[in-house]
N, C-alpha and C positions, 0 to 999 in steps of 0.2 A: 042531600046535596050539596043540589043546586039546579039550576035549571037546565032543561033541555032545550036548548035550541035547533036541534038539527038531530034528525035521525035517517038513516041507510043501512040498505041489510048488512051495510058493514062498517060503518063509524056512526058515531054517537059523537056531538059536538057539547058540550056543558059547560056551562057558566057561573063558577060557585064563588059564593058571597063568604066574606071572612077568611080568605089566605090570610093566614099571618109568616109573615117572615121571620129572621133569625132574630132579628130585634125587637119584636113583637106589634111589628109595624101591621095594618090590617090591606090587605088590595082585596080586588076582586081580579079575575085572574080565569082561565079557559084550560078546559082538559079535553082530548079528544080518547074517544074509549074505543079500545077495539079488542078482538080477541087477540090470543099469542099466536105465535109462527113460528112456521118453520123455512129455513131456506137450505138445498140442497148440492151438493159437491156431487154427479152421479157419476161411475166411473162404469163409462163401456167395456175399455180395457185398464192397463196401468198408466197408459199415457192420454187419454180423451178420455175427455169427459163433454154430455152434454149440456148447452148453456139453451139457452131464448130470446129470440128478439122480441118486444112484447112492446105495442103500443101503452104508452101511457099522458092519461089527462091535463095530471098539472103540468106538464112539459109540453107538452103536443107534439110529442118526439116517438118512433119506435128506439127502444135502447136497449143494448143485451145486458142479458144479466142471467143471476144462477135462475135453477124453479124453485119457488117459496109460494107459501100460502098462508092462509087462517086457521087455527085449529079449531073446527066443529064443537060447538058446545058438548061435553061428554065424553071428546073423541081423547085418545092419547097421544102423546106427539108422535110414536111412531106408525102406529093407524095413520096420523095426517101426515110425512112424509112418505108414505109410500103412497096413500089416493093422492094425492097431490102432483108425483115425479109422475106418475099412472097418467093423471086427468091433463096435467101436462104436454107430458112429451110422448106417453103413450110407452114405455119403458117402465118395467112392475125393477123394485127390489129385493132379491131373494136375502142379501143384507146387508144394514146399516149398522153405522156409528155412530155414536153422540159428541161431537166435541166441548164449544162450550155455548154457550146464552148471553144476551144484551140488553139493554134496553136499547132501545130504538132509537130517541129522541125524551127523556128526562123531563125536559121543561116541556112537555106539552102530553106527553102520554106515558102511560105506563105501564104498556106492553111488552115480551118479551120474546127476542126473536132467539130460538134453538137455532143449534147448526148442527146439520150432519152429511157424513157424506154415507152415498151407496151407491155398491157395486156389489154382480152375478145380475144385473137389470136382463129380464126374459120381457119380449117382446108382446106388446098388446095394445091392443086399441084404445085411443085419445077419448077422452070428454071435456071437451071446453066448455068453460061456463058460457052463459051466452055474451054477458061483455065482454069478454075474451077473445084476442087476437094475437095469438103463438105462434110463432117457425121457430122447431127447435132447429140446435143447432150443434154439428157434430167439429170440438173443435178440443186442439193439444192441449193437452194444460200448461205448459212454458209458451202456448203462442196466446193464451187465457189471462197468464200472468205477467206477459209484454203488454199484453193490452191497457192493464192496469195502468204499466208504469207510465204508457205513452197516451195518456189519456185519452183512450179509447172507448174505457167503460168507466161509467163515472155515477152510479148505484153503487153507492156505500153498504151495502150488506153484501152484493157479491163482492166488491173488495176486499171487504174485510174477513167473507169468507176462502178466498185466493192467495191471500197475503198468510192467512193463518196459518193455512195446510201446508205451503212453501213455505215458512216459517216452522214446521213441523219435520219435515223432511229435510231439511237442509240442515238439521239438526241432531237427526237421526232421534230426532222422540218419537217414538211409535205409540203414542195415546191413539190413536187413528190407525 
């Protein structure tokens, strides 16, 4: 498959020889390999969601985003939603609904992000990973969506989830 250049608990960077484009030309390229992930819009009530302020190393900033995380090997997506939400926010969802899935960046990575809505939250104990610094924030859904349009939310997965959900609601599509 290719030469592994770097491996962490979260990602692997692999250089691949012999990548061919649609014209048959051969190139050297790289791929970042990581586990599929879940992204969650957790509802405390009909109008209030839980977001997070989390430090992100690559941009050297605390950013506003939705709870999300990797699916552990052998774990179902549904269990990953429940585990990540509980670990990061201290809320366990009694009910979840799948919305859609996407490739995060198919030019560089081959993993999927699965988007969910979580309801009927029960307060539990938080259990952050050692490298996580997360502050849960309660926010009105309409304020979160306004923050996307105002440019205050710049995280792609969060923007996509909120705008997709908003579109469903405005169009009275009850998929979720």
